[in-house]
ROZA-69415 format. One record per residue: x, y, z of N, C-alpha, C in turn. Coordinates in nm, 2 decimals, decimal comma, padded with zeros to 4 digits, always signed. Atoms other than C-alpha are relative to their C-alpha. Layout:
REM residues N
[[X; Y; Z]; [X; Y; Z]; [X; Y; Z]]
...
***
This chain:
REM residues 86
[[+00,04; -00,11; +00,11]; [+01,03; +00,01; -00,73]; [+00,00; +00,14; +00,09]]
[[+00,04; -00,11; -00,08]; [+00,96; +00,24; -00,43]; [+00,15; +00,03; +00,10]]
[[-00,14; -00,02; -00,07]; [+01,33; +00,41; -00,30]; [-00,03; -00,02; +00,18]]
[[+00,00; +00,01; -00,18]; [+01,37; +00,32; +00,12]; [-00,03; +00,12; +00,05]]
[[+00,02; -00,16; -00,05]; [+01,40; +00,70; +00,19]; [-00,14; +00,05; -00,01]]
[[+00,14; -00,05; -00,03]; [+01,04; +00,72; +00,07]; [-00,09; -00,08; +00,07]]
[[+00,05; +00,09; -00,09]; [+00,90; +00,46; +00,26]; [+00,02; +00,03; +00,15]]
[[-00,06; -00,09; -00,13]; [+01,10; +00,63; +00,56]; [-00,05; +00,09; +00,03]]
[[+00,06; -00,16; -00,01]; [+00,95; +00,94; +00,50]; [-00,14; -00,03; +00,01]]
[[+00,14; +00,06; -00,04]; [+00,60; +00,78; +00,48]; [-00,03; -00,06; +00,11]]
[[+00,05; +00,07; -00,12]; [+00,60; +00,58; +00,77]; [+00,05; +00,10; +00,16]]
[[-00,04; -00,12; -00,11]; [+00,78; +00,88; +00,99]; [-00,13; +00,13; -00,03]]
[[+00,11; -00,11; +00,01]; [+00,50; +01,11; +00,87]; [-00,14; -00,04; +00,10]]
[[+00,14; +00,10; -00,04]; [+00,22; +00,84; +00,96]; [+00,04; +00,01; +00,16]]
[[-00,04; +00,05; -00,10]; [+00,37; +00,77; +01,28]; [+00,02; +00,15; +00,10]]
[[-00,01; -00,14; -00,05]; [+00,44; +01,15; +01,38]; [-00,17; +00,05; +00,02]]
[[+00,15; -00,05; -00,02]; [+00,06; +01,25; +01,31]; [-00,09; -00,09; +00,05]]
[[+00,11; +00,08; -00,02]; [-00,10; +00,93; +01,39]; [+00,05; -00,14; +00,17]]
[[-00,05; +00,15; -00,11]; [+00,11; +00,70; +01,65]; [+00,04; -00,09; -00,08]]
[[-00,04; +00,14; +00,08]; [+00,16; +00,37; +01,63]; [-00,16; -00,07; -00,03]]
[[+00,12; +00,05; +00,00]; [-00,06; +00,16; +01,48]; [-00,07; -00,14; +00,09]]
[[+00,09; +00,11; -00,07]; [-00,33; -00,07; +01,66]; [-00,07; -00,08; -00,05]]
[[+00,06; +00,06; +00,05]; [-00,53; -00,23; +01,44]; [-00,03; +00,02; -00,17]]
[[+00,03; -00,01; +00,10]; [-00,61; -00,30; +01,08]; [-00,10; -00,11; -00,06]]
[[+00,12; +00,08; +00,08]; [-00,89; -00,47; +00,84]; [+00,02; +00,01; -00,12]]
[[+00,02; +00,00; +00,18]; [-00,89; -00,59; +00,49]; [-00,12; +00,04; -00,04]]
[[+00,15; -00,03; +00,06]; [-01,18; -00,38; +00,34]; [-00,05; -00,07; -00,12]]
[[+00,04; +00,04; +00,13]; [-01,15; -00,48; +00,00]; [+00,14; -00,04; -00,07]]
[[-00,10; +00,07; +00,07]; [-00,93; -00,65; -00,27]; [-00,02; -00,02; -00,14]]
[[+00,05; +00,05; +00,13]; [-00,89; -00,70; -00,64]; [+00,12; -00,09; -00,06]]
[[-00,09; +00,10; +00,06]; [-00,68; -00,93; -00,86]; [-00,02; +00,01; -00,16]]
[[+00,03; +00,00; +00,15]; [-00,62; -00,89; -01,24]; [+00,13; -00,09; -00,07]]
[[-00,11; +00,12; +00,03]; [-00,40; -01,20; -01,39]; [+00,01; +00,08; -00,15]]
[[-00,06; -00,01; +00,14]; [-00,22; -01,15; -01,73]; [-00,02; +00,14; -00,07]]
[[+00,01; -00,18; +00,01]; [-00,21; -00,74; -01,74]; [+00,11; -00,02; -00,10]]
[[-00,09; -00,02; +00,08]; [-00,02; -00,67; -02,05]; [+00,02; +00,18; -00,03]]
[[-00,05; -00,14; +00,01]; [+00,14; -00,29; -02,04]; [+00,14; -00,01; -00,05]]
[[-00,13; -00,03; +00,03]; [+00,47; -00,17; -02,18]; [+00,09; -00,03; +00,11]]
[[-00,10; -00,01; -00,13]; [+00,68; -00,12; -01,85]; [-00,06; -00,12; +00,10]]
[[+00,05; +00,09; -00,10]; [+00,43; -00,32; -01,61]; [-00,07; -00,12; -00,03]]
[[+00,10; +00,13; +00,05]; [+00,29; -00,68; -01,73]; [+00,03; -00,09; +00,09]]
[[+00,01; +00,10; -00,07]; [+00,18; -00,98; -01,50]; [-00,13; +00,02; +00,08]]
[[+00,16; +00,01; -00,06]; [-00,07; -01,00; -01,24]; [+00,01; +00,08; +00,12]]
[[+00,00; -00,11; -00,09]; [-00,17; -00,73; -01,03]; [-00,09; -00,03; +00,11]]
[[+00,06; +00,02; -00,13]; [-00,31; -00,72; -00,66]; [-00,04; +00,13; +00,04]]
[[+00,05; -00,12; -00,08]; [-00,48; -00,44; -00,48]; [-00,09; -00,04; +00,13]]
[[+00,08; +00,02; -00,14]; [-00,55; -00,45; -00,11]; [-00,03; +00,15; +00,04]]
[[+00,01; -00,13; -00,09]; [-00,72; -00,17; +00,08]; [-00,05; -00,05; +00,14]]
[[+00,01; +00,02; -00,15]; [-00,72; -00,16; +00,47]; [-00,04; +00,13; +00,06]]
[[+00,01; -00,13; -00,09]; [-00,89; +00,03; +00,73]; [+00,10; +00,00; +00,12]]
[[-00,12; +00,00; -00,11]; [-00,63; +00,14; +00,96]; [-00,04; +00,09; +00,13]]
[[+00,00; -00,09; -00,15]; [-00,66; +00,25; +01,35]; [+00,11; -00,01; +00,05]]
[[-00,13; -00,04; -00,08]; [-00,37; +00,43; +01,51]; [-00,06; +00,05; +00,11]]
[[-00,02; -00,08; -00,17]; [-00,33; +00,61; +01,87]; [-00,07; +00,11; -00,06]]
[[+00,06; -00,16; -00,02]; [-00,46; +00,93; +01,76]; [-00,09; +00,02; -00,12]]
[[+00,08; +00,01; +00,14]; [-00,67; +00,85; +01,45]; [-00,01; -00,10; -00,10]]
[[+00,01; +00,12; +00,12]; [-00,78; +00,62; +01,16]; [+00,04; +00,06; -00,15]]
[[-00,05; -00,02; +00,15]; [-00,67; +00,59; +00,80]; [-00,06; -00,12; -00,05]]
[[+00,01; +00,13; +00,11]; [-00,71; +00,35; +00,46]; [+00,12; +00,01; -00,07]]
[[-00,08; +00,07; +00,04]; [-00,45; +00,21; +00,32]; [+00,01; -00,08; -00,13]]
[[+00,00; +00,06; +00,11]; [-00,42; +00,12; -00,05]; [+00,14; -00,06; -00,05]]
[[-00,12; +00,09; +00,05]; [-00,11; -00,14; -00,16]; [-00,02; -00,08; -00,13]]
[[-00,03; +00,08; +00,18]; [-00,05; -00,24; -00,52]; [+00,10; -00,06; +00,00]]
[[-00,09; +00,09; +00,00]; [+00,14; -00,57; -00,55]; [+00,03; -00,03; -00,15]]
[[-00,03; +00,05; +00,14]; [+00,30; -00,69; -00,88]; [+00,06; -00,12; -00,02]]
[[-00,10; +00,07; +00,03]; [+00,42; -00,99; -01,02]; [+00,01; -00,04; -00,14]]
[[+00,00; +00,04; +00,11]; [+00,56; -01,02; -01,35]; [+00,00; -00,15; -00,05]]
[[+00,04; +00,12; +00,07]; [+00,51; -01,28; -01,59]; [+00,10; -00,13; +00,05]]
[[-00,12; +00,09; -00,02]; [+00,87; -01,43; -01,52]; [+00,01; -00,02; +00,14]]
[[-00,07; -00,03; -00,13]; [+00,91; -01,32; -01,15]; [-00,07; -00,13; +00,09]]
[[+00,00; +00,10; -00,09]; [+00,88; -01,56; -00,88]; [-00,13; +00,04; +00,09]]
[[+00,06; -00,07; -00,10]; [+00,74; -01,32; -00,60]; [-00,05; +00,11; -00,02]]
[[+00,04; -00,11; -00,02]; [+00,54; -01,03; -00,56]; [+00,04; +00,12; +00,06]]
[[-00,09; -00,12; -00,05]; [+00,66; -00,65; -00,52]; [-00,09; +00,08; +00,00]]
[[+00,09; -00,13; -00,01]; [+00,49; -00,36; -00,39]; [+00,06; +00,11; -00,07]]
[[-00,02; -00,11; +00,11]; [+00,45; -00,11; -00,66]; [-00,08; +00,12; +00,02]]
[[+00,07; -00,13; -00,04]; [+00,22; +00,15; -00,49]; [-00,03; -00,01; +00,13]]
[[+00,06; -00,03; -00,14]; [+00,13; +00,26; -00,15]; [-00,07; +00,14; +00,04]]
[[+00,06; -00,11; -00,03]; [-00,12; +00,51; -00,06]; [-00,06; +00,00; +00,14]]
[[+00,04; +00,03; -00,06]; [-00,22; +00,63; +00,23]; [-00,09; +00,13; +00,02]]
[[+00,08; -00,09; +00,01]; [-00,54; +00,83; +00,31]; [-00,06; +00,03; +00,16]]
[[+00,07; -00,04; -00,18]; [-00,65; +01,02; +00,69]; [-00,06; +00,14; -00,03]]
[[+00,02; -00,15; -00,04]; [-00,86; +01,33; +00,80]; [+00,08; +00,05; +00,07]]
[[-00,12; -00,09; -00,01]; [-00,56; +01,37; +00,96]; [+00,09; +00,06; -00,06]]
[[-00,09; -00,07; +00,12]; [-00,38; +01,50; +00,67]; [-00,10; +00,09; -00,08]]
[[+00,08; -00,08; +00,03]; [-00,65; +01,71; +00,59]; [+00,02; +00,12; -00,01]]
***
């Protein structure tokens, strides 16, 4: 769902500002099964991580989806927030 160019842009931006990832901790998660919407239906999982980088910290939210007939989950959203980007 997210083009490779977008992932590369985000990864480059984070690495340029914050350096290499040092550690991460799962802060929270949520699961919703049997969601029925027009375009996206199935099971949704949201994972929220606190992340530590060489030059600062951040919080990342990753949204996964598995359609009713799909075998695997897919990443459909990635949100990154850090005081270094304010």
